[in-house]
VORO-533322 format. One line per 10 residues: number of its first residue (from 1); their letters; for each residue x, y, z of N, C-alpha, C, CB. Coordinates in nm, 4 decimals. Glycine has a CB too. Layout:
<atoms>
NUM	A	X,Y,Z,X,Y,Z,X,Y,Z,X,Y,Z ~ ...
</atoms>
This chain:
<atoms>
1	MLFLCFQLGQ	0.3010,-3.3880,1.3244,0.3619,-3.2713,1.3845,0.3798,-3.1646,1.2770,0.4973,-3.3071,1.4510 ~ 0.3640,-3.0409,1.3172,0.3770,-2.9302,1.2246,0.5214,-2.8791,1.2244,0.2788,-2.8170,1.2614 ~ 0.5758,-2.8555,1.1064,0.7115,-2.8050,1.0901,0.7089,-2.6786,1.0053,0.8029,-2.9119,1.0259 ~ 0.7949,-2.5847,1.0393,0.8138,-2.4648,0.9587,0.9312,-2.4902,0.8652,0.8383,-2.3381,1.0483 ~ 0.9121,-2.4608,0.7375,1.0154,-2.4835,0.6360,1.0889,-2.3531,0.6058,0.9533,-2.5416,0.5066 ~ 1.2174,-2.3643,0.5796,1.2962,-2.2509,0.5323,1.4090,-2.3039,0.4463,1.3514,-2.1664,0.6508 ~ 1.4806,-2.2143,0.3825,1.5875,-2.2558,0.2933,1.7185,-2.1890,0.3309,1.5517,-2.2239,0.1489 ~ 1.8253,-2.2515,0.2859,1.9592,-2.1946,0.2932,2.0199,-2.2258,0.1577,2.0461,-2.2537,0.4151 ~ 2.0271,-2.1252,0.0726,2.0655,-2.1507,-0.0651,1.9577,-2.2356,-0.1298,2.2040,-2.2203,-0.0733 ~ 1.9975,-2.3471,-0.1904,1.9013,-2.4369,-0.2550,1.8519,-2.5478,-0.1619,1.9638,-2.4988,-0.3783
11	DKYVVDARHV	1.9101,-2.5565,-0.0433,1.8749,-2.6630,0.0502,1.7574,-2.6230,0.1390,1.9954,-2.6994,0.1366 ~ 1.6702,-2.7196,0.1625,1.5508,-2.6973,0.2431,1.5716,-2.7554,0.3829,1.4263,-2.7603,0.1756 ~ 1.5198,-2.6835,0.4827,1.5295,-2.7237,0.6229,1.3917,-2.7151,0.6863,1.6315,-2.6350,0.7000 ~ 1.3731,-2.7882,0.7957,1.2503,-2.7778,0.8740,1.2861,-2.7689,1.0222,1.1562,-2.8990,0.8470 ~ 1.2014,-2.6970,1.0948,1.2144,-2.6876,1.2396,1.0766,-2.7143,1.2988,1.2706,-2.5472,1.2842 ~ 1.0742,-2.7897,1.4060,0.9496,-2.8232,1.4745,0.8790,-2.6938,1.5153,0.9767,-2.9136,1.5990 ~ 0.7568,-2.6749,1.4694,0.6822,-2.5514,1.4945,0.6531,-2.5290,1.6424,0.5524,-2.5536,1.4176 ~ 0.6623,-2.6332,1.7239,0.6406,-2.6145,1.8681,0.7460,-2.5252,1.9297,0.6396,-2.7486,1.9395 ~ 0.8629,-2.5122,1.8637,0.9696,-2.4257,1.9131,0.9586,-2.2830,1.8600,1.1040,-2.4835,1.8756 ~ 0.8740,-2.2620,1.7600,0.8643,-2.1311,1.6960,0.7638,-2.0435,1.7708,0.8235,-2.1458,1.5475
21	VEVLPLVTLR	0.8124,-1.9318,1.8213,0.7278,-1.8359,1.8918,0.6601,-1.7434,1.7915,0.8105,-1.7541,1.9939 ~ 0.7387,-1.6971,1.6942,0.6881,-1.6026,1.5953,0.7863,-1.5961,1.4789,0.6666,-1.4616,1.6581 ~ 0.7365,-1.5589,1.3625,0.8202,-1.5344,1.2456,0.8129,-1.3848,1.2190,0.7736,-1.6194,1.1195 ~ 0.9293,-1.3197,1.2235,0.9356,-1.1743,1.2101,1.0072,-1.1345,1.0819,1.0059,-1.1122,1.3311 ~ 0.9753,-1.0159,1.0300,1.0574,-0.9645,0.9205,1.1966,-0.9335,0.9754,0.9925,-0.8371,0.8555 ~ 1.2919,-0.9229,0.8884,1.4275,-0.8891,0.9308,1.4288,-0.7472,0.9861,1.5280,-0.9032,0.8131 ~ 1.4794,-0.7302,1.1051,1.4891,-0.5987,1.1690,1.6363,-0.5617,1.1821,1.4188,-0.5983,1.3090 ~ 1.6616,-0.4362,1.2110,1.7982,-0.3910,1.2333,1.8460,-0.4446,1.3673,1.8076,-0.2358,1.2287 ~ 1.9619,-0.5076,1.3653,2.0178,-0.5668,1.4864,2.1314,-0.4816,1.5406,2.0670,-0.7092,1.4589 ~ 2.1479,-0.4863,1.6692,2.2648,-0.4257,1.7336,2.3742,-0.5294,1.7260,2.2358,-0.3814,1.8835
31	TTPHAPRGVA	2.4786,-0.5012,1.6490,2.5879,-0.5973,1.6360,2.6847,-0.5807,1.7522,2.6614,-0.5796,1.5010 ~ 2.7572,-0.6860,1.7811,2.8562,-0.6839,1.8878,2.9927,-0.7104,1.8277,2.8228,-0.7879,1.9979 ~ 3.0863,-0.6153,1.8427,3.2208,-0.6383,1.7895,3.2827,-0.7641,1.8496,3.3107,-0.5171,1.8171 ~ 3.3544,-0.8380,1.7677,3.4253,-0.9601,1.8071,3.3320,-1.0731,1.8517,3.5218,-0.9284,1.9186 ~ 3.2065,-1.0660,1.8102,3.1124,-1.1739,1.8435,3.1560,-1.3011,1.7717,2.9655,-1.1356,1.8040 ~ 3.1297,-1.4169,1.8295,3.1647,-1.5441,1.7648,3.0907,-1.5621,1.6325,3.1333,-1.6615,1.8581 ~ 3.1458,-1.6461,1.5472,3.0840,-1.6759,1.4186,2.9406,-1.7249,1.4391,3.1666,-1.7811,1.3417 ~ 2.8508,-1.6725,1.3601,2.7109,-1.7126,1.3682,2.6249,-1.6200,1.4512,2.7019,-1.8491,1.4237 ~ 2.6847,-1.5384,1.5376,2.6080,-1.4445,1.6194,2.5902,-1.3157,1.5399,2.6791,-1.4169,1.7567 ~ 2.4651,-1.2868,1.5017,2.4369,-1.1708,1.4175,2.4176,-1.0428,1.4978,2.3142,-1.1968,1.3341
41	GAFIYRGTVV	2.3745,-1.0551,1.6223,2.3489,-0.9385,1.7056,2.2317,-0.9624,1.7976,2.3236,-0.8162,1.6199 ~ 2.1623,-0.8531,1.8307,2.0478,-0.8616,1.9218,1.9503,-0.7489,1.8898,2.0937,-0.8542,2.0708 ~ 1.8274,-0.7651,1.9370,1.7268,-0.6604,1.9241,1.6308,-0.6717,2.0413,1.6510,-0.6707,1.7882 ~ 1.5476,-0.5692,2.0567,1.4495,-0.5676,2.1648,1.3181,-0.6240,2.1119,1.4297,-0.4231,2.2213 ~ 1.2660,-0.7233,2.1802,1.1376,-0.7833,2.1463,1.0507,-0.7814,2.2713,1.1551,-0.9291,2.0913 ~ 0.9454,-0.7017,2.2669,0.8526,-0.6890,2.3798,0.9253,-0.6620,2.5117,0.7685,-0.8156,2.3927 ~ 1.0205,-0.5703,2.5055,1.0914,-0.5264,2.6249,1.2081,-0.6135,2.6681,0.9970,-0.5177,2.7352 ~ 1.2403,-0.7161,2.5926,1.3483,-0.8078,2.6277,1.4529,-0.8103,2.5167,1.2932,-0.9498,2.6534 ~ 1.5786,-0.8133,2.5553,1.6866,-0.8250,2.4576,1.6923,-0.9698,2.4095,1.8239,-0.7805,2.5189 ~ 1.6869,-0.9888,2.2778,1.6880,-1.1221,2.2182,1.8141,-1.1373,2.1326,1.5592,-1.1464,2.1328
51	PVLDFGELAL	1.9010,-1.2343,2.1652,2.0173,-1.2601,2.0799,1.9723,-1.3278,1.9510,2.1220,-1.3480,2.1537 ~ 2.0461,-1.3017,1.8427,2.0074,-1.3546,1.7120,2.1275,-1.4223,1.6460,1.9517,-1.2419,1.6212 ~ 2.1040,-1.5453,1.5999,2.2028,-1.6183,1.5211,2.1696,-1.6020,1.3738,2.2066,-1.7687,1.5606 ~ 2.2704,-1.6060,1.2893,2.2494,-1.6091,1.1453,2.2745,-1.7528,1.1025,2.3438,-1.5068,1.0686 ~ 2.1680,-1.8234,1.0623,2.1822,-1.9649,1.0310,2.2788,-1.9886,0.9152,2.0468,-2.0244,0.9983 ~ 2.2796,-1.9006,0.8174,2.3726,-1.9144,0.7053,2.5169,-1.9072,0.7505,2.3463,-1.8074,0.6017 ~ 2.5454,-1.8123,0.8367,2.6820,-1.7979,0.8875,2.7190,-1.9134,0.9800,2.6978,-1.6646,0.9613 ~ 2.6255,-1.9559,1.0612,2.6490,-2.0674,1.1525,2.6773,-2.1963,1.0751,2.5281,-2.0868,1.2455 ~ 2.5961,-2.2226,0.9720,2.6052,-2.3489,0.8990,2.7112,-2.3477,0.7886,2.4714,-2.3820,0.8392 ~ 2.7193,-2.2383,0.7142,2.8067,-2.2365,0.5965,2.9156,-2.1301,0.5996,2.7244,-2.2167,0.4748
61	GQPCPRRFST	2.9177,-2.0482,0.7042,3.0184,-1.9436,0.7121,2.9865,-1.8209,0.6290,3.1493,-1.9978,0.6702 ~ 2.8640,-1.8124,0.5750,2.8216,-1.6969,0.4948,2.6866,-1.6483,0.5464,2.8130,-1.7335,0.3426 ~ 2.6747,-1.5194,0.5762,2.5460,-1.4704,0.6260,2.4339,-1.4918,0.5248,2.5561,-1.3226,0.6610 ~ 2.3133,-1.5090,0.5748,2.1964,-1.5176,0.4869,2.1856,-1.3863,0.4100,2.0648,-1.5466,0.5684 ~ 2.1581,-1.3930,0.2800,2.1413,-1.2692,0.2048,2.0219,-1.1898,0.2579,2.1233,-1.2992,0.0550 ~ 2.0353,-1.0601,0.2600,1.9276,-0.9731,0.3091,1.8326,-0.9465,0.1936,1.9840,-0.8383,0.3678 ~ 1.7235,-1.0240,0.1912,1.6204,-1.0125,0.0884,1.4866,-0.9851,0.1555,1.6133,-1.1413,0.0011 ~ 1.3873,-0.9577,0.0740,1.2532,-0.9356,0.1256,1.2028,-1.0598,0.1984,1.1576,-0.8977,0.0119 ~ 1.2454,-1.1778,0.1552,1.1978,-1.3031,0.2144,1.2836,-1.3516,0.3317,1.1934,-1.4102,0.1085 ~ 1.3885,-1.2775,0.3668,1.4714,-1.3153,0.4822,1.3943,-1.2822,0.6096,1.6105,-1.2413,0.4797
71	RILLLAYPMR	1.3920,-1.3759,0.7012,1.3120,-1.3616,0.8237,1.3956,-1.3925,0.9487,1.1890,-1.4547,0.8183 ~ 1.3406,-1.3518,1.0619,1.3942,-1.3927,1.1914,1.2922,-1.4858,1.2539,1.4245,-1.2691,1.2845 ~ 1.3344,-1.6090,1.2802,1.2498,-1.7012,1.3556,1.2767,-1.6759,1.5026,1.2774,-1.8516,1.3170 ~ 1.1726,-1.6475,1.5787,1.1867,-1.6391,1.7233,1.1592,-1.7784,1.7768,1.0896,-1.5315,1.7867 ~ 1.2583,-1.8327,1.8431,1.2511,-1.9705,1.8910,1.2489,-1.9752,2.0425,1.3686,-2.0520,1.8379 ~ 1.1763,-2.0701,2.0975,1.1800,-2.0993,2.2406,1.2944,-2.1986,2.2592,1.0407,-2.1571,2.2945 ~ 1.4089,-2.1468,2.3000,1.5290,-2.2283,2.3129,1.5341,-2.2902,2.4525,1.6561,-2.1438,2.2856 ~ 1.5313,-2.4243,2.4616,1.5336,-2.4889,2.5939,1.6715,-2.4764,2.6574,1.4939,-2.6379,2.5826 ~ 1.6723,-2.4259,2.7807,1.7992,-2.4059,2.8513,1.7793,-2.4343,2.9996,1.8530,-2.2613,2.8298 ~ 1.8493,-2.5339,3.0458,1.8389,-2.5773,3.1851,1.6923,-2.6012,3.2219,1.9022,-2.4721,3.2800
81	DTRKTLGMIV	1.6406,-2.5286,3.3202,1.5026,-2.5486,3.3657,1.4049,-2.4499,3.3042,1.4960,-2.5379,3.5154 ~ 1.4484,-2.3772,3.2019,1.3644,-2.2718,3.1457,1.3780,-2.2686,2.9940,1.4014,-2.1349,3.2058 ~ 1.3122,-2.1758,2.9338,1.3262,-2.1517,2.7895,1.3626,-2.0058,2.7705,1.1944,-2.1877,2.7110 ~ 1.4553,-1.9818,2.6812,1.4979,-1.8461,2.6465,1.4529,-1.8177,2.5043,1.6531,-1.8288,2.6611 ~ 1.4294,-1.6925,2.4736,1.3931,-1.6549,2.3377,1.5211,-1.6307,2.2588,1.3013,-1.5286,2.3364 ~ 1.5290,-1.6959,2.1437,1.6458,-1.6878,2.0566,1.5975,-1.6562,1.9157,1.7289,-1.8208,2.0595 ~ 1.6619,-1.5621,1.8508,1.6297,-1.5316,1.7125,1.7239,-1.6054,1.6187,1.6365,-1.3809,1.6875 ~ 1.6747,-1.6409,1.5018,1.7586,-1.7062,1.4015,1.7196,-1.6531,1.2638,1.7439,-1.8621,1.4079 ~ 1.8169,-1.5929,1.1961,1.7940,-1.5410,1.0619,1.7960,-1.6580,0.9637,1.9010,-1.4337,1.0237 ~ 1.6915,-1.6653,0.8819,1.6788,-1.7715,0.7813,1.6272,-1.7117,0.6509,1.5837,-1.8849,0.8312
91	ERATETKDLK	1.6384,-1.7886,0.5447,1.5882,-1.7481,0.4149,1.4566,-1.8195,0.3851,1.6919,-1.7772,0.3053 ~ 1.3667,-1.7509,0.3228,1.2432,-1.8069,0.2676,1.1652,-1.8970,0.3636,1.2754,-1.8841,0.1450 ~ 1.1334,-1.8457,0.4803,1.0477,-1.9187,0.5753,0.9033,-1.8926,0.5333,1.0737,-1.8733,0.7265 ~ 0.8568,-1.9682,0.4348,0.7297,-1.9344,0.3713,0.6221,-2.0418,0.3802,0.7537,-1.9037,0.2297 ~ 0.6534,-2.1588,0.4360,0.5502,-2.2628,0.4388,0.5661,-2.3517,0.5614,0.5558,-2.3478,0.3110 ~ 0.4602,-2.4247,0.5897,0.4634,-2.5254,0.6953,0.4278,-2.6596,0.6330,0.3653,-2.4892,0.8125 ~ 0.4691,-2.7658,0.7004,0.4367,-2.9017,0.6560,0.3954,-2.9833,0.7771,0.5577,-2.9685,0.5825 ~ 0.2955,-3.0670,0.7567,0.2537,-3.1613,0.8600,0.3270,-3.2920,0.8313,0.0957,-3.1813,0.8621 ~ 0.4186,-3.3296,0.9200,0.5031,-3.4474,0.8982,0.4939,-3.5418,1.0174,0.6499,-3.4057,0.8740 ~ 0.5249,-3.6661,0.9916,0.5262,-3.7673,1.0976,0.6710,-3.7992,1.1360,0.4516,-3.8966,1.0520
101	AQDFMDNGLK	0.6930,-3.8271,1.2631,0.8276,-3.8588,1.3112,0.8874,-3.9756,1.2341,0.8248,-3.8909,1.4608 ~ 0.8056,-4.0745,1.1980,0.8575,-4.1914,1.1265,0.8975,-4.1597,0.9820,0.7536,-4.3019,1.1272 ~ 0.8620,-4.0421,0.9308,0.9036,-4.0018,0.7960,1.0509,-3.9621,0.7913,0.8175,-3.8859,0.7468 ~ 1.1094,-3.9325,0.9073,1.2487,-3.8879,0.9140,1.3420,-4.0067,0.9296,1.2688,-3.7894,1.0300 ~ 1.4628,-3.9931,0.8755,1.5640,-4.0989,0.8875,1.7000,-4.0367,0.9173,1.5706,-4.1846,0.7576 ~ 1.7860,-4.1178,0.9748,1.9224,-4.0746,1.0032,1.9891,-4.0381,0.8712,2.0031,-4.1857,1.0784 ~ 2.0628,-3.9274,0.8702,2.1254,-3.8849,0.7453,2.2549,-3.9592,0.7140,2.1527,-3.7378,0.7505 ~ 2.3014,-4.0422,0.8073,2.4192,-4.1236,0.7818,2.5514,-4.0522,0.8017,2.4134,-4.1751,0.6448 ~ 2.5481,-3.9231,0.8292,2.6709,-3.8460,0.8491,2.6777,-3.7944,0.9916,2.6791,-3.7289,0.7495 ~ 2.7919,-3.8101,1.0532,2.8126,-3.7529,1.1860,2.8824,-3.6189,1.1673,2.8967,-3.8491,1.2787
111	TPGAPYLGPV	2.8223,-3.5137,1.2200,2.8759,-3.3792,1.2029,2.8998,-3.3152,1.3392,2.7804,-3.2925,1.1183 ~ 3.0168,-3.3417,1.4007,3.0425,-3.2874,1.5337,3.0401,-3.1345,1.5374,3.1757,-3.3368,1.5837 ~ 3.0729,-3.0697,1.4260,3.0719,-2.9242,1.4206,2.9332,-2.8660,1.4022,3.1601,-2.8772,1.3103 ~ 2.8336,-2.9511,1.3797,2.6962,-2.9042,1.3577,2.5974,-2.9955,1.4300,2.6636,-2.8989,1.2060 ~ 2.5993,-2.9944,1.5644,2.5112,-3.0845,1.6399,2.3634,-3.0530,1.6235,2.5463,-3.0792,1.7855 ~ 2.3311,-2.9384,1.5660,2.1920,-2.8982,1.5447,2.1281,-2.9693,1.4253,2.1843,-2.7480,1.5245 ~ 2.2076,-3.0394,1.3452,2.1519,-3.1108,1.2308,2.0871,-3.2401,1.2781,2.2612,-3.1401,1.1252 ~ 1.9575,-3.2501,1.2567,1.8822,-3.3672,1.2984,1.8633,-3.4634,1.1825,1.7472,-3.3263,1.3554 ~ 1.7666,-3.5517,1.1924,1.7400,-3.6471,1.0845,1.6876,-3.5760,0.9597,1.6390,-3.7533,1.1309 ~ 1.6856,-3.6492,0.8496,1.6420,-3.5935,0.7214,1.5118,-3.6576,0.6763,1.7502,-3.6131,0.6145
121	LREEHRLIQS	1.4486,-3.5909,0.5834,1.3229,-3.6356,0.5257,1.3406,-3.6357,0.3745,1.2027,-3.5443,0.5699 ~ 1.2966,-3.7405,0.3107,1.3045,-3.7470,0.1646,1.1799,-3.6838,0.1043,1.3203,-3.8938,0.1160 ~ 1.2021,-3.5893,0.0132,1.0918,-3.5251,-0.0570,1.1252,-3.5256,-0.2061,1.0671,-3.3789,-0.0040 ~ 1.0516,-3.6048,-0.2801,1.0756,-3.6211,-0.4238,1.2228,-3.6513,-0.4506,1.0323,-3.4944,-0.5007 ~ 1.2938,-3.5589,-0.5110,1.4317,-3.5833,-0.5526,1.5366,-3.5252,-0.4581,1.4527,-3.5273,-0.6888 ~ 1.4962,-3.4783,-0.3402,1.5945,-3.4180,-0.2495,1.5664,-3.4537,-0.1046,1.5958,-3.2666,-0.2657 ~ 1.6642,-3.4235,-0.0208,1.6508,-3.4448,0.1229,1.6248,-3.3118,0.1915,1.7773,-3.5125,0.1811 ~ 1.5398,-3.3155,0.2907,1.5120,-3.1986,0.3733,1.5748,-3.2246,0.5095,1.3570,-3.1704,0.3851 ~ 1.6531,-3.1300,0.5560,1.7264,-3.1430,0.6816,1.6459,-3.0855,0.7968,1.8626,-3.0734,0.6722 ~ 1.6294,-3.1600,0.9045,1.5634,-3.1052,1.0232,1.6682,-3.0398,1.1136,1.4858,-3.2167,1.1004
131	IAVQNLVPES	1.6220,-2.9432,1.1908,1.7079,-2.8698,1.2832,1.6637,-2.9008,1.4253,1.7032,-2.7164,1.2555 ~ 1.7581,-2.9409,1.5087,1.7314,-2.9677,1.6503,1.7574,-2.8382,1.7283,1.8212,-3.0864,1.7046 ~ 1.6517,-2.7664,1.7612,1.6627,-2.6357,1.8261,1.7466,-2.6431,1.9528,1.5243,-2.5810,1.8587 ~ 1.7322,-2.7487,2.0302,1.8043,-2.7601,2.1568,1.9563,-2.7660,2.1373,1.7573,-2.8839,2.2316 ~ 2.0021,-2.7938,2.0144,2.1460,-2.8020,1.9873,2.1977,-2.6854,1.9031,2.1772,-2.9323,1.9172 ~ 2.1168,-2.5820,1.8854,2.1560,-2.4701,1.7996,2.2716,-2.3885,1.8541,2.0394,-2.3803,1.7782 ~ 2.2703,-2.3616,1.9824,2.3709,-2.2732,2.0414,2.4870,-2.3560,2.0948,2.3093,-2.1869,2.1543 ~ 2.6055,-2.3374,2.0370,2.7220,-2.4095,2.0896,2.7453,-2.3730,2.2365,2.8486,-2.3775,2.0054 ~ 2.7849,-2.4713,2.3134,2.8087,-2.4485,2.4561,2.9036,-2.3325,2.4801,2.8641,-2.5740,2.5208 ~ 3.0003,-2.3180,2.3904,3.1028,-2.2143,2.4061,3.0448,-2.0726,2.4033,3.2071,-2.2284,2.2969
141	IRDLLFGS	2.9257,-2.0544,2.3448,2.8685,-1.9196,2.3409,2.7347,-1.9065,2.4143,2.8504,-1.8776,2.1983 ~ 2.6882,-2.0141,2.4734,2.5585,-2.0111,2.5435,2.5542,-1.9039,2.6525,2.5290,-2.1481,2.6053 ~ 2.6559,-1.9014,2.7382,2.6588,-1.8015,2.8453,2.6779,-1.6616,2.7900,2.7696,-1.8333,2.9447 ~ 2.7490,-1.6485,2.6800,2.7662,-1.5184,2.6164,2.6309,-1.4615,2.5729,2.8609,-1.5297,2.4956 ~ 2.5454,-1.5451,2.5165,2.4163,-1.5011,2.4680,2.3133,-1.4816,2.5788,2.3648,-1.5991,2.3688 ~ 2.3135,-1.5711,2.6761,2.2063,-1.5717,2.7753,2.2512,-1.5398,2.9179,2.1401,-1.7044,2.7744 ~ 2.3790,-1.5179,2.9385,2.4295,-1.4970,3.0741,2.4412,-1.6295,3.1462,2.3383,-1.4016,3.1524 ~ 2.4961,-1.6236,3.2650,2.5178,-1.7491,3.3396,2.4001,-1.7837,3.4261,2.6420,-1.7395,3.4257
</atoms>
């Protein structure tokens, strides 16, 4: 399976490329006052308003730094009987890897506050964290982002 790699600080993450619609440069977002933590704003993509999460803020409480290598991943977010387009700001989305499901292992930690953290992969001297796209949006803000 093909995975898109990105970083958050020094930590490496992967997301299943089947969920990735497109990788975009960082664009100016329309911010929403009093938005929940992790919600960066929204922008228009091919005539549709797309909500955008900031993975750094969602995961660590700090927005991803705005650098030349900061990107927006457009994801096909599974929701009920359909898929919605969701943006996610990430750092250094610069490579893909062909990985096998059996290469991943349980990380041994239960993180109720971060259900999007999937199994990990060992690469040389570090662990790479997978992201479960279907668990990215907390239930508490799903309707806020996509309507009811």
